[in-house]
C-alpha positions as CSV (number, residue, x, y, z in Angstrom):
1,M,-14.6,171.0,-47.8
2,K,-13.7,171.2,-44.0
3,E,-14.7,168.4,-41.7
4,F,-17.7,169.2,-39.6
5,A,-17.9,167.7,-36.0
6,T,-21.1,166.1,-35.1
7,E,-22.6,166.7,-31.8
8,V,-25.5,164.6,-30.6
9,V,-27.7,166.3,-27.9
10,D,-30.3,164.2,-26.1
11,S,-33.3,165.8,-24.3
12,D,-36.7,165.3,-23.2
13,I,-38.0,168.5,-24.6
14,L,-36.6,170.3,-27.7
15,L,-37.6,174.0,-28.1
16,L,-36.8,175.4,-31.5
17,G,-37.0,179.2,-31.9
18,G,-36.2,182.3,-29.9
19,G,-39.0,184.8,-30.9
20,M,-41.8,185.9,-28.8
21,A,-43.5,182.5,-28.8
22,G,-40.2,180.7,-28.3
23,C,-39.6,183.0,-25.2
24,G,-43.1,182.3,-23.8
25,A,-42.5,178.6,-24.3
26,A,-39.1,178.7,-22.5
27,V,-40.6,180.4,-19.4
28,E,-43.5,178.0,-19.1
29,V,-41.6,174.8,-20.0
30,A,-39.0,175.6,-17.4
31,Y,-41.7,176.0,-14.7
32,W,-43.4,172.8,-15.3
33,A,-40.3,170.7,-16.3
34,K,-38.3,171.5,-13.2
35,P,-40.3,169.4,-10.7
36,L,-40.4,166.6,-13.0
37,G,-36.6,166.5,-13.8
38,L,-37.1,166.8,-17.5
39,K,-34.1,168.0,-19.6
40,V,-34.8,170.9,-21.9
41,T,-32.8,172.1,-24.9
42,W,-33.5,175.5,-26.5
43,V,-32.1,176.2,-29.9
44,D,-32.2,179.6,-31.9
45,K,-31.0,180.5,-35.2
46,A,-29.9,183.9,-33.9
47,A,-29.5,185.3,-30.4
48,V,-32.7,185.3,-28.4
49,D,-32.1,188.9,-27.3
50,R,-32.8,190.2,-30.7
51,S,-34.5,187.3,-32.3
52,G,-37.8,187.4,-34.1
53,P,-40.2,190.0,-35.4
54,V,-39.9,192.1,-32.2
55,A,-36.1,192.3,-32.6
56,M,-36.1,196.1,-33.6
57,G,-38.6,196.9,-30.9
58,L,-42.3,197.6,-30.9
59,S,-44.4,200.6,-30.1
60,A,-47.6,198.8,-29.0
61,I,-48.9,195.5,-27.7
62,N,-51.7,194.8,-30.1
63,T,-53.6,191.9,-28.3
64,Y,-54.8,192.8,-24.8
65,M,-58.4,192.2,-23.5
66,G,-58.2,194.5,-20.4
67,M,-60.1,192.1,-18.1
68,D,-57.7,192.4,-15.3
69,G,-59.2,189.4,-13.6
70,K,-62.4,191.2,-12.6
71,V,-66.0,189.8,-13.4
72,T,-67.3,192.8,-15.3
73,E,-68.6,193.7,-18.8
74,N,-64.9,193.1,-20.0
75,S,-65.3,189.3,-19.0
76,R,-66.8,188.9,-22.4
77,M,-63.8,190.3,-24.2
78,P,-62.4,187.0,-25.5
79,E,-65.7,186.4,-27.2
80,R,-65.7,189.8,-28.7
81,Y,-62.0,189.3,-29.6
82,T,-63.0,186.0,-31.4
83,E,-65.8,187.7,-33.3
84,Y,-63.3,190.5,-34.4
85,V,-60.7,188.1,-35.6
86,T,-63.3,185.9,-37.4
87,N,-64.8,189.1,-39.2
88,D,-61.3,190.5,-40.0
89,Q,-60.5,187.0,-41.6
90,M,-63.6,187.3,-43.7
91,G,-65.4,184.5,-41.7
92,L,-62.7,181.9,-41.5
93,A,-60.9,181.2,-38.3
94,R,-60.3,178.5,-35.7
95,Q,-62.4,180.1,-33.1
96,D,-61.5,177.6,-30.5
97,I,-57.8,178.6,-30.8
98,V,-58.5,182.3,-31.1
99,Y,-60.6,182.2,-27.9
100,D,-57.9,180.3,-26.0
101,V,-55.4,183.0,-26.8
102,G,-57.9,185.7,-25.8
103,R,-58.7,184.2,-22.5
104,H,-55.1,184.0,-21.4
105,V,-53.3,186.9,-23.0
106,D,-53.8,189.4,-20.3
107,G,-51.7,187.4,-17.8
108,T,-48.9,187.5,-20.2
109,V,-49.1,191.2,-20.7
110,R,-49.0,191.8,-16.8
111,L,-45.8,189.5,-16.9
112,F,-44.2,192.0,-19.4
113,E,-44.8,194.8,-17.1
114,K,-43.6,192.8,-14.1
115,W,-40.3,192.1,-15.9
116,G,-39.8,195.8,-16.6
117,L,-41.6,196.7,-19.8
118,P,-42.6,200.4,-19.8
119,I,-46.4,200.5,-20.6
120,W,-48.0,203.7,-21.2
121,K,-50.7,204.6,-18.6
122,D,-53.3,207.3,-18.1
123,E,-53.7,209.7,-15.2
124,A,-55.8,207.0,-13.4
125,G,-53.1,204.4,-13.8
126,N,-54.9,202.4,-16.3
127,L,-53.1,200.9,-19.3
128,R,-53.4,203.5,-22.2
129,K,-55.3,201.8,-25.1
130,S,-54.9,203.2,-28.6
131,G,-57.5,200.9,-30.0
132,E,-59.9,198.1,-28.8
133,W,-57.1,195.7,-28.3
134,Q,-53.9,197.9,-28.3
135,V,-51.9,199.3,-25.5
136,M,-49.0,201.7,-26.1
137,I,-45.5,200.8,-24.7
138,S,-42.1,202.3,-24.9
139,G,-40.7,199.1,-26.5
140,E,-37.3,199.6,-28.0
141,S,-36.1,196.9,-25.6
142,Y,-39.3,194.9,-25.6
143,K,-37.6,191.7,-26.9
144,I,-34.5,192.0,-24.5
145,I,-36.8,192.3,-21.4
146,V,-38.8,189.3,-22.6
147,A,-35.7,187.2,-23.6
148,E,-34.0,187.9,-20.3
149,A,-37.0,186.4,-18.3
150,A,-36.8,183.3,-20.7
151,K,-33.1,182.8,-20.5
152,N,-33.2,183.1,-16.7
153,A,-36.0,180.4,-16.6
154,I,-34.0,177.9,-18.7
155,G,-30.7,178.9,-16.6
156,A,-32.7,178.0,-13.4
157,L,-32.9,174.4,-14.6
158,G,-29.2,173.9,-14.0
159,D,-27.7,171.0,-15.9
160,K,-31.3,170.1,-17.1
161,G,-31.5,173.2,-19.2
162,Q,-29.4,174.6,-22.0
163,L,-29.7,177.3,-24.6
164,I,-27.8,176.8,-27.9
165,E,-27.8,179.9,-30.1
166,R,-26.6,180.4,-33.7
167,V,-27.8,177.0,-35.0
168,Y,-29.9,176.7,-38.2
169,I,-32.3,173.8,-38.3
170,T,-32.7,172.2,-41.6
171,H,-34.7,169.0,-40.9
172,L,-36.9,167.4,-38.4
173,L,-36.0,163.9,-37.3
174,K,-38.7,161.2,-37.8
175,D,-38.8,158.3,-35.4
176,E,-37.8,155.1,-37.4
177,K,-40.3,152.9,-35.4
178,E,-43.2,155.3,-35.7
179,P,-43.5,156.9,-39.1
180,N,-45.9,159.7,-38.0
181,R,-43.8,160.8,-35.1
182,V,-41.1,163.5,-34.7
183,A,-38.1,162.5,-32.6
184,G,-36.0,165.8,-32.8
185,A,-34.2,167.9,-35.4
186,V,-30.8,168.5,-37.0
187,G,-29.0,171.6,-38.0
188,F,-25.6,173.3,-38.4
189,S,-23.9,176.1,-36.6
190,V,-23.6,179.4,-38.4
191,R,-20.5,180.3,-36.6
192,E,-18.4,177.2,-36.4
193,D,-18.0,173.9,-38.3
194,K,-20.3,171.8,-36.4
195,F,-23.5,169.8,-37.1
196,Y,-25.9,169.1,-34.4
197,A,-28.4,166.2,-34.0
198,F,-31.0,166.9,-31.3
199,K,-32.9,163.9,-30.2
200,A,-36.0,164.6,-28.1
201,K,-39.2,163.0,-26.7
202,V,-41.2,166.1,-28.0
203,T,-40.3,169.0,-30.3
204,L,-41.8,172.4,-30.1
205,C,-41.1,174.1,-33.5
206,I,-41.6,177.9,-33.3
207,L,-39.3,179.1,-36.0
208,G,-41.5,182.0,-37.1
209,G,-43.3,182.9,-40.3
210,A,-41.9,183.7,-43.8
211,V,-41.0,186.8,-45.8
212,H,-39.3,187.2,-49.2
213,V,-41.2,184.2,-50.7
214,F,-42.8,187.0,-52.7
215,R,-40.4,189.7,-54.2
216,P,-40.0,192.7,-51.8
217,R,-40.8,196.2,-53.0
218,S,-37.3,197.4,-52.0
219,Q,-34.9,196.5,-54.8
220,A,-31.1,197.0,-55.6
221,E,-29.2,198.5,-52.6
222,G,-32.5,198.3,-50.6
223,F,-33.2,194.7,-51.4
224,G,-33.9,192.7,-48.2
225,R,-35.8,195.5,-46.7
226,S,-39.2,194.2,-45.6
227,W,-41.9,195.0,-43.0
228,M,-41.1,191.9,-41.1
229,P,-37.5,190.6,-40.4
230,P,-35.8,189.5,-43.6
231,W,-34.5,186.4,-41.9
232,L,-37.9,184.8,-41.4
233,G,-37.5,181.9,-43.9
234,G,-40.6,179.9,-43.4
235,S,-38.8,177.0,-41.5
236,T,-41.7,176.3,-39.3
237,Y,-44.1,175.8,-42.3
238,A,-41.5,173.9,-44.5
239,L,-40.4,171.6,-41.7
240,T,-43.9,170.8,-40.6
241,L,-44.9,170.0,-44.2
242,L,-41.9,167.8,-44.8
243,A,-42.5,165.9,-41.7
244,G,-46.0,165.0,-42.8
245,G,-48.0,167.7,-41.1
246,E,-51.1,169.6,-42.5
247,L,-50.7,173.2,-43.3
248,T,-53.8,175.5,-43.5
249,Q,-54.7,178.8,-45.0
250,M,-51.4,179.0,-46.9
251,D,-53.1,181.2,-49.5
252,N,-53.9,183.8,-46.8
253,T,-50.8,186.0,-46.9
254,F,-50.8,189.4,-45.3
255,V,-50.2,192.5,-47.3
256,P,-49.3,195.2,-45.0
257,P,-50.2,198.8,-45.8
258,R,-47.1,200.8,-44.7
259,F,-45.1,204.0,-45.0
260,K,-43.6,203.6,-48.5
261,D,-40.0,202.3,-48.6
262,S,-39.3,202.4,-44.8
263,Y,-42.1,199.9,-44.1
264,G,-42.9,202.0,-41.0
265,P,-45.9,201.3,-38.8
266,V,-49.3,203.0,-39.5
267,G,-51.4,201.6,-36.7
268,T,-50.4,204.2,-34.2
269,F,-51.2,207.0,-36.7
270,F,-54.5,205.6,-37.5
271,L,-55.6,204.5,-34.1
272,L,-53.9,206.8,-31.5
273,F,-53.5,209.9,-33.6
274,K,-56.6,209.6,-35.9
275,T,-54.6,210.6,-38.9
276,P,-56.5,211.0,-42.1
277,A,-55.3,209.1,-45.3
278,T,-56.2,210.1,-48.8
279,D,-55.6,209.1,-52.4
280,A,-53.3,211.1,-54.7
281,Y,-56.1,213.6,-55.5
282,D,-56.8,214.2,-51.7
283,G,-59.9,212.2,-51.9
284,A,-61.1,209.5,-49.4
285,Y,-60.5,206.0,-50.5
286,V,-61.7,204.4,-47.2
287,G,-65.4,203.8,-47.6
288,A,-65.4,205.2,-51.2
289,Y,-66.1,201.9,-53.0
290,G,-69.2,200.5,-51.4
291,S,-70.6,199.2,-54.6
292,E,-67.6,196.9,-54.9
293,T,-66.8,196.1,-51.4
294,D,-70.6,195.2,-50.7
295,K,-69.8,192.1,-52.5
296,W,-68.0,190.9,-49.6
297,A,-70.8,191.3,-47.2
298,P,-71.5,190.5,-44.4
299,Y,-67.9,190.7,-43.4
300,S,-67.2,193.9,-45.2
301,K,-69.9,195.5,-43.0
302,A,-68.2,194.5,-39.8
303,K,-66.7,197.1,-37.4
304,P,-63.9,197.7,-37.8
305,C,-63.7,197.1,-41.5
306,P,-61.6,193.9,-42.1
307,T,-58.0,194.4,-43.2
308,P,-58.5,192.7,-46.6
309,V,-61.4,195.0,-47.5
310,R,-59.3,198.2,-46.5
311,N,-56.5,196.9,-48.6
312,Y,-58.9,196.2,-51.5
313,E,-60.0,199.8,-51.4
314,M,-56.5,200.8,-52.1
315,I,-56.2,198.4,-55.0
316,L,-59.4,199.7,-56.4
317,A,-58.2,203.3,-56.1
318,T,-55.0,202.2,-57.9
319,K,-57.0,200.6,-60.7
320,E,-58.9,203.8,-61.1
321,G,-55.8,205.9,-61.5
322,K,-56.2,207.7,-58.2
323,A,-53.1,206.2,-56.7
324,P,-50.2,205.9,-56.1
325,P,-49.3,207.8,-54.1
326,F,-51.5,207.4,-51.1
327,W,-50.9,210.0,-48.4
328,M,-50.8,209.8,-44.6
329,H,-51.5,213.4,-43.5
330,T,-49.4,213.6,-40.5
331,N,-49.7,217.4,-40.8
332,R,-53.5,217.5,-40.5
333,V,-53.3,216.1,-37.0
334,V,-51.8,219.5,-36.0
335,E,-54.5,221.3,-38.0
336,R,-57.2,219.4,-36.1
337,F,-55.6,220.4,-32.8
338,Q,-55.5,224.0,-33.9
339,K,-59.2,223.9,-34.4
340,E,-60.1,222.0,-31.2
341,I,-57.8,223.8,-28.7
342,T,-58.1,227.5,-28.1
343,D,-55.7,227.8,-25.3
344,P,-52.3,228.6,-26.8
345,K,-50.4,226.9,-24.0
346,E,-52.6,223.8,-24.2
347,L,-52.1,223.8,-27.9
348,K,-48.3,224.0,-27.8
349,K,-48.3,221.2,-25.2
350,K,-50.7,219.0,-27.3
351,I,-48.5,219.5,-30.4
352,K,-45.2,218.7,-28.5
353,E,-46.8,215.6,-27.1
354,Y,-47.9,214.4,-30.6
355,E,-44.6,215.1,-32.0
356,S,-42.8,213.2,-29.2
357,E,-45.1,210.2,-29.5
358,A,-44.9,210.2,-33.2
359,W,-41.1,210.1,-33.3
360,E,-41.0,207.5,-30.4
361,D,-43.3,205.3,-32.5
362,F,-40.7,205.0,-35.2
363,L,-37.6,205.2,-33.0
364,D,-39.1,202.3,-30.9
365,M,-39.5,199.9,-33.9
366,T,-38.7,201.2,-37.4
367,I,-35.9,203.7,-37.3
368,A,-35.9,203.6,-41.1
369,G,-39.1,205.6,-40.9
370,A,-37.4,208.5,-39.1
371,T,-34.5,208.5,-41.5
372,N,-36.8,208.3,-44.4
373,W,-38.5,211.6,-43.3
374,A,-35.1,213.1,-42.8
375,S,-33.7,212.1,-46.1
376,H,-36.7,213.6,-47.9
377,N,-36.5,216.7,-45.9
378,V,-39.9,216.0,-44.6
379,D,-41.2,217.4,-41.3
380,P,-44.2,215.2,-40.5
381,L,-45.8,218.2,-38.7
382,E,-45.8,220.0,-42.0
383,K,-46.0,217.4,-44.8
384,P,-47.6,214.1,-45.5
385,M,-45.8,210.9,-46.2
386,E,-46.6,208.2,-48.8
387,L,-48.4,204.9,-47.9
388,Q,-48.1,201.8,-50.1
389,L,-49.4,198.2,-50.0
390,S,-46.3,196.1,-49.3
391,D,-45.2,192.7,-50.4
392,S,-47.1,189.6,-49.3
393,V,-45.9,187.8,-46.1
394,F,-46.8,184.7,-44.2
395,I,-47.2,185.8,-40.6
396,G,-49.7,183.6,-38.9
397,S,-49.6,185.8,-35.7
398,H,-50.5,189.0,-37.5
399,A,-53.5,189.8,-39.8
400,C,-53.4,186.4,-41.7
401,S,-53.9,182.9,-41.1
402,S,-51.1,180.7,-42.5
403,G,-49.7,178.0,-40.5
404,A,-50.1,174.4,-39.3
405,W,-53.5,172.7,-38.6
406,C,-53.3,172.3,-34.9
407,C,-55.1,170.8,-32.0
408,G,-57.1,173.1,-29.8
409,A,-57.9,173.1,-26.1
410,E,-60.0,170.2,-24.9
411,D,-62.7,172.3,-23.6
412,L,-63.0,174.4,-26.8
413,M,-62.1,172.3,-29.9
414,P,-65.1,171.1,-31.9
415,A,-65.4,167.2,-32.1
416,E,-65.3,167.4,-35.8
417,Y,-61.6,168.3,-35.7
418,K,-60.4,165.6,-33.4
419,D,-59.9,162.9,-36.1
420,A,-57.1,164.9,-37.6
421,F,-54.8,164.4,-34.6
422,P,-53.0,161.4,-33.4
423,A,-53.6,162.5,-29.8
424,Q,-55.2,165.5,-28.3
425,Y,-52.7,168.1,-26.9
426,N,-53.1,171.8,-27.3
427,C,-51.1,173.2,-30.2
428,M,-49.9,169.6,-31.4
429,T,-49.7,169.4,-35.2
430,T,-51.1,166.4,-37.1
431,V,-47.8,164.7,-36.5
432,M,-47.2,163.0,-33.2
433,G,-44.8,164.8,-30.8
434,L,-44.6,168.0,-33.1
435,F,-46.1,171.1,-31.5
436,T,-45.9,174.7,-32.6
437,A,-47.2,178.2,-31.5
438,G,-47.1,181.7,-32.7
439,C,-46.9,182.1,-36.5
440,G,-46.8,178.3,-36.7
441,V,-50.5,177.9,-35.7
442,G,-52.7,178.5,-38.6
443,A,-56.2,179.9,-38.8
444,S,-55.7,182.0,-35.7
445,A,-54.8,185.6,-36.7
446,H,-54.2,188.6,-34.6
447,K,-52.1,187.1,-31.8
448,F,-49.3,189.6,-32.4
449,S,-46.5,189.8,-29.9
450,S,-48.3,189.2,-26.6
451,G,-50.7,186.5,-28.2
452,A,-47.7,184.6,-29.7
453,H,-46.0,184.8,-26.2
454,V,-49.1,183.4,-24.4
455,Q,-49.5,180.8,-27.1
456,G,-46.0,179.7,-26.6
457,R,-46.8,179.2,-22.9
458,I,-50.1,177.4,-23.8
459,A,-48.1,174.9,-26.0
460,A,-45.4,174.5,-23.4
461,K,-47.8,173.2,-20.7
462,A,-49.2,170.7,-23.4
463,V,-45.7,169.7,-24.2
464,V,-44.7,169.0,-20.7
465,R,-48.0,167.0,-20.1
466,F,-47.3,165.1,-23.4
467,V,-43.8,164.0,-22.3
468,N,-45.1,163.1,-18.8
469,D,-47.8,161.0,-20.4
470,Q,-45.2,159.3,-22.7
471,K,-42.7,158.3,-20.1
472,G,-41.9,154.9,-21.8
473,Y,-41.1,156.5,-25.2
474,T,-37.4,156.6,-26.3
475,P,-36.7,158.3,-29.8
476,T,-35.4,155.8,-32.4
477,V,-32.9,157.6,-34.7
478,S,-30.1,155.7,-36.2
479,D,-26.5,157.0,-36.7
480,D,-26.9,156.4,-40.3
481,T,-30.0,158.6,-40.6
482,I,-28.0,161.4,-38.9
483,K,-25.1,160.8,-41.3
484,K,-27.4,161.1,-44.3
485,L,-29.0,164.2,-43.1
486,K,-25.7,165.9,-42.4
487,E,-24.6,165.1,-46.0
488,T,-27.9,166.7,-47.3
489,A,-27.6,169.8,-44.9
490,L,-23.9,170.4,-46.0
491,R,-24.5,169.5,-49.7
492,P,-24.4,173.2,-50.8
493,L,-20.9,173.6,-49.4
494,A,-19.6,170.4,-51.0
495,L,-21.1,171.3,-54.4
496,Y,-19.5,174.7,-54.4
497,E,-16.1,173.3,-53.5
498,E,-16.3,170.7,-56.1
499,K,-17.5,173.0,-59.0
500,K,-16.1,176.4,-58.1
501,E,-13.1,176.2,-60.4
502,F,-15.4,175.8,-63.4
503,T,-15.9,179.6,-63.7
504,T,-14.3,182.9,-63.0
505,S,-17.4,184.2,-61.5
506,P,-18.4,182.4,-58.4
507,D,-22.2,183.3,-58.7
508,V,-22.5,182.2,-62.3
509,N,-21.8,178.4,-62.8
510,P,-23.7,175.8,-64.8
511,N,-23.2,173.3,-62.1
512,Y,-24.9,175.2,-59.3
513,T,-27.0,178.2,-58.5
514,S,-26.3,180.7,-55.7
515,P,-28.7,181.1,-52.8
516,H,-29.7,184.6,-53.8
517,N,-30.1,183.6,-57.6
518,F,-32.3,180.8,-56.6
519,L,-34.3,183.2,-54.3
520,F,-34.7,185.6,-57.1
521,R,-36.2,183.0,-59.4
522,L,-38.6,181.9,-56.7
523,Q,-39.7,185.5,-56.0
524,K,-40.2,186.2,-59.7
525,I,-42.4,183.2,-60.2
526,M,-44.4,184.0,-57.0
527,G,-44.9,187.6,-57.8
528,E,-45.8,187.1,-61.5
529,Y,-48.0,184.0,-61.2
530,A,-49.3,183.7,-57.7
531,G,-50.6,187.1,-56.9
532,G,-47.9,189.5,-55.8
533,W,-47.6,193.2,-56.1
534,E,-46.3,192.7,-59.7
535,T,-49.9,192.0,-60.8
536,L,-51.5,194.1,-58.1
537,Y,-52.2,190.9,-56.1
538,G,-54.2,189.3,-58.8
539,T,-53.9,185.8,-60.0
540,S,-56.0,183.1,-61.7
541,D,-56.1,179.3,-62.1
542,K,-54.2,179.5,-65.4
543,L,-51.6,181.7,-64.0
544,L,-51.2,179.5,-60.9
545,E,-50.9,176.3,-63.1
546,T,-48.2,177.9,-65.1
547,G,-46.5,179.0,-61.8
548,L,-46.5,175.6,-60.4
549,W,-45.0,174.2,-63.6
550,K,-42.1,176.6,-63.0
551,L,-41.9,176.0,-59.4
552,A,-41.3,172.3,-60.2
553,F,-38.1,173.3,-61.7
554,C,-37.1,175.2,-58.5
555,G,-38.0,172.1,-56.5
556,E,-35.6,170.0,-58.6
557,D,-32.9,172.8,-58.2
558,T,-33.0,172.8,-54.4
559,E,-30.3,170.1,-54.8
560,K,-28.2,172.4,-57.0
561,I,-27.6,175.3,-54.7
562,G,-24.0,176.1,-53.9
563,A,-22.7,177.9,-50.8
564,K,-19.3,179.5,-50.3
565,N,-19.3,179.6,-46.6
566,L,-21.6,179.1,-43.5
567,H,-23.5,182.3,-44.1
568,E,-24.4,181.3,-47.6
569,L,-25.2,177.8,-46.3
570,M,-27.7,179.4,-44.0
571,R,-29.1,181.6,-46.9
572,A,-29.3,178.3,-49.2
573,W,-31.5,176.6,-46.5
574,E,-33.7,179.7,-46.0
575,A,-34.3,179.7,-49.9
576,I,-35.1,175.9,-49.8
577,H,-37.6,176.3,-47.0
578,R,-39.2,179.4,-48.8
579,Y,-39.5,177.3,-51.8
580,W,-41.7,174.8,-49.9
581,V,-43.8,177.7,-48.5
582,G,-44.3,179.2,-51.9
583,E,-45.5,175.9,-53.5
584,A,-47.9,175.2,-50.6
585,C,-49.3,178.8,-51.1
586,A,-49.7,178.3,-54.9
587,R,-51.5,175.0,-54.5
588,T,-53.8,176.3,-51.8
589,R,-54.6,179.3,-54.0
590,L,-55.4,177.1,-57.0
591,A,-57.6,174.9,-54.8
592,R,-59.7,177.9,-53.5
593,K,-62.4,178.8,-56.0
594,E,-63.2,182.3,-54.7
595,S,-61.6,185.6,-53.6
596,R,-62.3,185.6,-49.9
597,W,-59.5,188.1,-49.1
598,P,-59.5,190.5,-52.0
599,G,-56.9,192.9,-50.5
600,Y,-54.5,190.0,-49.8
601,Y,-54.9,188.3,-53.2
602,Y,-57.8,187.9,-55.6
603,K,-58.5,185.5,-58.5
604,T,-59.7,187.3,-61.6
605,D,-61.6,184.1,-62.7
606,Y,-63.4,183.8,-59.1
607,L,-63.7,187.5,-58.2
608,K,-66.2,187.1,-55.5
609,L,-66.9,185.8,-51.9
610,D,-68.6,182.4,-52.1
611,E,-70.0,181.1,-48.8
612,G,-70.2,177.7,-50.2
613,Q,-66.4,177.9,-49.9
614,R,-66.4,178.8,-46.3
615,H,-64.0,176.1,-45.3
616,F,-60.4,175.6,-44.6
617,I,-58.2,174.4,-47.4
618,N,-55.2,172.4,-46.1
619,V,-52.3,170.8,-47.9
620,K,-50.0,167.8,-47.1
621,Y,-47.0,166.5,-48.7
622,D,-45.8,163.0,-48.9
623,V,-42.0,163.0,-49.2
624,D,-41.5,159.4,-50.2
625,K,-44.2,159.5,-53.0
626,K,-43.5,163.2,-53.9
627,E,-47.3,163.8,-53.9
628,W,-49.4,166.8,-52.6
629,K,-52.7,166.4,-51.2
630,V,-55.4,169.0,-50.8
631,I,-57.8,168.6,-47.7
632,E,-60.9,170.6,-47.1
633,R,-61.9,171.0,-43.4
634,P,-65.1,172.8,-42.1
635,M,-65.4,176.0,-40.3
636,I,-67.1,175.2,-37.0
637,P,-68.1,178.3,-35.0
638,I,-68.0,178.0,-31.2
639,I,-69.7,181.5,-30.5
């Protein structure tokens, strides 16, 4: 195996991740760090211009209050937003964290516009809303615009700021004098033979959520296609867990209803175009199963109907044999226009506008949706397209709540939560000096791109305050620790080199498994035992117990993954991090004795909502003892 150079980087603040939350954190950290003379190092696995879930582009900003700084009826929007998120998550949310995002997010949206993001407006010049919280944008270059502002902010720090791209983080460093404290991170370059050790007084870990823990719907030549970017490997969750932090709501995965195979967006068609959707027999499935969904009242009665309930209606229709397919009747929007508009010129103009906006929706964010229409000879003005419930994903910034148990704002967080944290700083995990934001913060769904960005900014302010309050602290990490972590991080390369001659087929070897074969095993276990699409999202205690028994073998085999090159080394560590996310999910699902989110997963042995279970189920892992711990924490409303 080639020799890897080791580079040690000392900083005051270590920022990990270049997605929307990372970019928000970079802008804010730079602003507050500069007058204090703090050194900031920003590290990303990819290149921040196209890093994270917004990489392909986006057609709408999904979290915007519309307060515009005025004291009007809209001033209550953060409260209304918090109610909405709580209802959508079936009564379970960290309302203090959700409200904090809501009261600050409009400022971030205005920054986007200032930086050059084209936001659609009506004739009066107001931002064009397509729903209660959504504003439409021309967002193919959304991420590039936001990343440019972040890179400029770090660049303005001069020799006190640096961005290092194409580095995969494998482990967080623990302080050797303070066991419950993070002192940086280690990782390897995915472009050159170099290993990095980043020592820091504080670490802000915003490495995104996780997809492909469950098996994707797309197989064979389409394998890897998913709704969220396939490179989201769960590092935020795995690293927090292995550093001793608490994870919450890891059972609450999001199952996105999407255009079949392309995973194209449906929100614009439902919200902006009011497009009807039906089952295979042209019957309505939305609202058609009240006798079943009433069992999830009062949340199933909320307006809008919660996402897990809408999904469950699709599951019930499938069980009745009325689907698949489900149909999104894009053609019926035109039929509605024809009934509503009598002037031929106005009708032609309206249809042209609809066609243009529909295509832009896909070309802005999911080009595969447009190519899928083309490959099936479908004109969306004339024919419908199929809908499908997709594979389960861990996206704590979207319509699910997976993530770390984090400290809230001082003026909002209930006193009952304070004992979990070694110190009270907004967005700090239960580990001293380890902060997160975006998909990393659990129990606070519906942040989306703007909410993730503003939460990155919120966390960044807290990080700078933390460093300023801890001026006497110096990270204690020995060279021997760095050497051992380097050996661990590069072990897949060494194992492959040692054992590759044992077989004529590099991917089949009794001495190691390849990264993708390991991932296939993980996905098969999760899908068949933990509630994936293979079982129509159903599981049970007995299935989960069997799944955990099989996951234990995966845990043992994380040390037996071989990698041919740097790319496979990255894939190996993505697979390892996904394993930890999968086990955390399975253990949380086993601990919860109800089906609170029936359209995300349901338990056949507890097929009901139980308000006696209205609490957060958290998990911790003790690396030294190799023991898991389940912790129940109360749901404390603040509104």
